[in-house]
N, C-alpha and C positions, 0 to 999 in steps of 0.2 A: 633689753639686756642691760642698757645704760642705767636705766632706773633701778634695776635689781643690784647692779654694782654699787650705786650710790647708797642704797638702803643697807647693803652689807657693810659698807664702810661706816655708816652711821652706828650700826650695832657693833662694829669693831671698836669704835671709840668708847662705847659703854664698857665693853669687856677689857679694853685697855686700862680704864680706871680701876677695875677689879685687880688686874694684874699688877698695877703699880702698888697697890696696897698690899698685895701678897709678897712683894719684894721685901717687905719688912718682917718676913718670917724669921724665926730665931735662927741663931748661928748654927754652923754644921754640927757642933758637938750636941746641942739640945735635939736637933732632928735625929741624929745618930742614937741618942739615948732613947727617943721615942720609938725608933725602928727595933731596937734591942728589946724594949718592953713588949712590943707587939709580937714579934716573931721569935724572941729569944736571942741570947748571945750567940755570935757565930762560933762554930766549932773549929773552922779552919781559916787560915789566912786568906784563902780565896773568898770565902763568905764575907770576911771582914772587909776586903777590898770592894766587894759588891755593895755592901751597906754603905761604905764610905762614898762610893760613886753615886748611889742613889740619894744620899743626904745632900751632896754637893748639887746634884741636879735639881732637887726640890728647892734648894735655895737660890740657885742661879737662873732657873728657867723663867720665872715671871718677868724679869726685866727685859730680855730681849723680845719676848712675846708682846709686852707693852709697847716697845718701840715699833715692831711690826705693825701692830694694829693702829697706833697713832698715825704712822705713815700712810696706811690704808685710808684712814679717816681724812687725811689731808687731800688724798686723791679725790675722794668723794666731794669734799668741799670745793675743790677746784673745778670739778666737772659740773657741779650744780651751780655754784655762785661765782665762778671765776669771771666770766664775762660781764656779769652785772656789777661786780665790785670794781672793775677797772683794771688797767694794764699793770699798774704798780702792785695791787693786791694779788693779781694772778701770778706775777713773777715772784712775789714773796712766798706764795705757797709752793711754787716750783722749786725754789731754793730749799724750802722746808721739807719737801718730799725727797729731794736729792740728799740732804743732810740726814734724814731719817734713815734712808737706805744705807748710807755710809755707817751710821752709828750701829744699825742692826747687824751689818756684815762684821764689823770690828768686834761687837759684842759677842756674837757667836763664835768668831775666832779665838777670843779670850776664853770663853767657856770651855772649848775643846783643846785648849792648851797652848795656843800661840802667844808669843810675847808681845802683847799689845798694851800700851800704857792706858790706864783707866781715864786720865784726863782728855785723851784723844776722843773717847766715847762721849764723855760729859760735854765737851765743846761742840761736838757734832749734834748732840741733842739740844744744845743751846740755840744753835742756828735753826734746828728744826722747829723748836717752839717760838723763836723769834719770827720766823716766817708766819706762823699762825698768829702771833701778836700783831704784826704789821697788817695782815689781812683783817684782823679785828678792828684796827683803827679805821681802815678804809670802810668797813662794814658800818661802823657807827656814823660815817658821813653819808654813804650812799644806800644804806638800808637795802641790801640784796636779799636778806633772809625775811621769811614771813613774820618772824617775831624774835625777840631776845637777841638782837644784833650785837649786844655787848659781850655775849658769851665767848666768842673766839679770843678777844683781848684778855678777858679774865682767865681763860684756860691757858693762854700762852705766856702769861706774865711771870709765872712762879719759877719756872726752871732757870731762865736766864738770871733771875734775882739770886737763886742759889749759887749759880756759877760765878756771878760777880762777887758775891761774898766770899767765895772759896778761892778764887784766883786773882781778882783784881785788887780788892781791899788790902790783902796781906802784902801786896807789893808796894802799896802806898803808904801804909800805916805800920809796916813791920816794925817790931814784933808785936804790935798792939792791935792787930786787925780783929774785926769782930768775928766771933764764933757762934754759930747757931747751936744751941743745946739740942739734944736728941728729940726732946718733946716738941720744939718749935719746928724742927725739920719735918717731923712726922705730921704736924698741923699743916705745914705747907704742902706736903704730898697729899694730905686729905683734901685740901681746898683744890689743888690741881686736878684730883681725881673727880671730885664733885662737879666741877665745871666742864671737864671733858665728857663725863657721862651725860650731863644735861645737854651739852652741844650735840653729841651723837644721836641723842633721842630726838632732838628737833630736826636734825638733818633727816633721819629716816622717816619721821612722822610727816615731814613736808613732802617727801617723795611719795609716800603711801597716800596722802591726800590727792596728789596729782594723778596718781594711777587710778584712784577711785573715781576722780572726775572724768578721766578718759573712758573708764568702763561704763559710766552712766550715759556718756554721750553715744556710745555704741548701742 
């Protein structure tokens, strides 16, 4: 069961990468226009409200799903490589898992209508990815993974960088703080998604090889 959970967490990271990219779907009005073109314009205010709720759900759902799946991926990494990577790396992943859970709960709360500030979620995610990054630095030194030990650091680097640009630099250099254009932000999301998917694939493939070896021994 432990191996199956780890494999599941690996595939979770792969699908998390897809969910992160889906979070760049068009704004509500474009999704709403697509619903109108597909199903026709609403005849009543109740139908309009339904379409509005659907468009908001399509736009908002991928991000909390991505947070949940990344958190699950961190659980798998900790279970598979925590002991091999050392105490600090294991503790960093624990902080990342806790921060991911907090980010997921707050994000779901915001989606269903609670008044939760977006920076709270963003900073929680920064700690989640920072835990992955610290684990990655330890992995580069201790080599707990069968291959590609630099992947956790590459996957964990991007989100804290975005948050530093968004919240730290403007406080220091106000009002001339650097601002990432939309194309660069999307490129960063694309890089983050690529390395997360690769890391998830390596994780599940490692466990699959172990399971195959155990089967052959039997």
